[in-house]
C-alpha positions in Angstrom: 0.0 0.0 0.0 2.8 2.5 0.8 4.3 2.0 -2.7 0.9 2.7 -4.2 0.5 5.9 -2.1 4.0 7.0 -3.1 3.3 6.3 -6.8 0.1 8.3 -6.6 1.7 11.2 -4.8 4.4 11.4 -7.5 1.9 11.0 -10.4 -0.5 13.7 -9.1 1.8 15.9 -7.1 0.7 19.1 -8.8 -3.0 18.3 -8.7 -3.8 16.5 -5.5 -2.3 16.6 -2.0 -2.2 13.3 -0.1 -2.2 13.2 3.7 -1.7 9.9 5.4 -1.5 9.0 9.1 -3.0 12.1 10.7 -4.1 11.8 14.3 -7.5 12.8 15.6 -6.7 16.3 16.6 -4.9 16.9 13.2 -8.0 15.6 11.4 -10.4 17.9 13.2 -8.4 20.9 11.9 -7.8 19.3 8.5 -11.4 18.8 7.5 -11.8 22.6 7.2 -9.1 22.8 4.5 -10.6 20.1 2.3 -12.8 20.3 -0.8 -13.2 16.5 -1.1 -12.6 13.7 1.4 -11.9 10.2 0.0 -11.9 7.2 2.3 -9.9 4.3 0.8 -10.4 1.8 3.6 -10.8 -1.8 2.5 -12.8 -2.6 5.6 -14.5 0.2 7.5 -17.0 -0.9 10.2 -18.8 2.4 10.6 -17.2 5.4 8.7 -16.9 7.9 11.5 -14.4 9.9 9.5 -16.9 10.3 6.7 -19.5 11.7 9.1 -16.9 14.1 10.5 -15.9 15.3 7.0 -19.6 15.7 6.0 -20.4 17.8 9.1 -17.7 20.2 7.9 -19.3 20.4 4.4 -16.9 18.2 2.5 -17.9 16.1 -0.5 -17.1 12.5 0.5 -16.3 9.4 -1.4 -15.8 6.0 0.0 -15.5 2.3 -0.6 -18.3 -0.2 -0.9 -17.2 -1.9 2.3 -18.6 -2.3 5.9 -20.8 0.6 7.0 -19.7 3.1 4.4 -22.7 2.6 2.2 -24.9 3.3 5.2 -23.3 6.7 5.5 -22.9 7.6 1.9 -26.4 7.2 0.3 -25.5 8.4 -3.2 -24.0 5.5 -5.2 -22.2 7.9 -7.4 -19.8 8.6 -4.5 -19.1 4.9 -3.7 -16.6 2.7 -5.4 -15.3 -0.9 -5.2 -12.0 -1.4 -3.3 -10.6 -3.1 -6.4 -11.2 -0.1 -8.6 
């Protein structure tokens, strides 16, 4: 996974900023800086981070796993982990 993240960072470095491994306090501040929040988790039981991002007005995308489809009701914003 780390190789993939590094590959994507290099490929899109002028278009997208990637942030990995932020703690809870950093995330609370971070949501206000976002335009879009993408959850790439392969197994997410509830999707609390999605709800937190949504309360700050962010557009959210997430995987079709665990509880994510219960949080994101619009199928256009859901994707398969394999995609």
